[in-house]
N, C-alpha and C positions, 0 to 999 in steps of 0.2 A: 306794809305800806311805807314805813320809813326807809326801808332799803330801796324801794322804787324811787322815792324822792331823792335819795342820795345819788342814784344812778342818773336820774333826769337832770339834776342840777350839775353834776359833773360832766355829763355828755353834752347837753345843750347850753348850759350856762357858761361853762368854762372850756368847752370844746376839748374835753379830756376823755380818753377811753381807758377802760379797764385793761391793764396789761397782764394781770395775774389771772388766776382761774376764778370763776364765779363760785365754785364749790368751796374753795379755800377762803375767799372773802366772806361768804355767807357763814362758814363755820367760825371764823374769827369774830364776825359781827355778833353772832349768837352767844359766843363765849363772853365777850365784853358786856353784852346786855345782861347775861346771867350774873356776872360778878357785880355789876353796879346795882342791879335790882336786889341782889341778896344783901348788899351793904345797906340799901334803903330799908329793907325788911328788918334787919337787926336794929337799926336806929329806931324804927317805928315800934318794935317790940320792947325795946328797953326804955323808951321815953315814958314819962309819967302821964302825959296828956298830949293832945294834938298840937298845942302851941309849942311845947318843948320839942316835939318831934320835928316840926317845921323849922325851928331854930337850929337844931343839930344837923338837919339835912342841908340847910343853907350854909352852915359852917363847914360841912364836908364838901359841898358842891362847888362853891366859888373858888377855893384854892385849886381844886382839880381842873376846873374850867379854864382858869387863867394860866396855870403853869404846866399843863399836860401836853400842850401842843395843839389843842383843839381851837384855841382862839389866837394865841401868839405862837410864832414858830419856835419850837423847842430848841432848834439849833442856834437861834439868835439869843437865847437866854444866857446870862453869865454862868460860868462853870459851876459855881457854888449853888446857884438856883437849880441848875440841871441835876446836880447830885441830890438835892432835896426833892425835886420833882420825881426822880426815879422811884421814890417810895410811894408815890400815889398810884392807885390801881388804874386810873384812866390814862396815865402816861404810858403804862405798859400796853394798854388796849390800843391807844393811838399808834404806838410804834408797830404793833402787830397789824392793825388795819392798813396803815400806810404801806408796809411791806407786802401785804396780800394784794392791795389794789395795784401797786406798781409792778408786781411780779418779782420783787427783790428776794434774794435769799434771806431766810429768817435766821440771821446770825445769832442773836440771843433770843430768838423767838421761842425756843423750847423753855427757857427760864421764865420768860414773860407769860407764856401759856400756863406753866406750872404755878406761877404766882397767882394768876387769875383763877385757876381751878381751885387752888388751896384757899384763896379768899372766899370763893363761893361756898366751899364745903364748910369752912369755919363759920361764916356768917349765917348760912342757912341752918346749921346746927344750933347756933346761939339763938337765932330767931325762933326756932321751934321750942327751945328750952325756956325762953323768957316771955313768949307770947302768952297773953291772958285775955280772956273775954271779959268785958266790963259793960 
């Protein structure tokens, strides 16, 4: 559903067309979702209660939202902020999504994809290890 919304907003709202392949964009989209959901799962599994889980998710969410290129253009950020933002998983995801949408060559896409896959594996493993029923 959210992928359809992205397409509709891009196509009719901004008169923008997908220049890359749908399959590539969908694969990158699912990879980014998996990485971010796994991060949320590990935060939820390690938190003592729901309030602390919400707090930690907010602490993780807002820096990623602001500095990843999702709200502010990554290219317009100061160089030092860009270097710090490169450590955020959403930054890597936005770079991959942008390249897949515009049909650009994935210059460092392999590294970004490996970072997201690695993050997903580590976070899902940790979430399984630390999850407890209460």
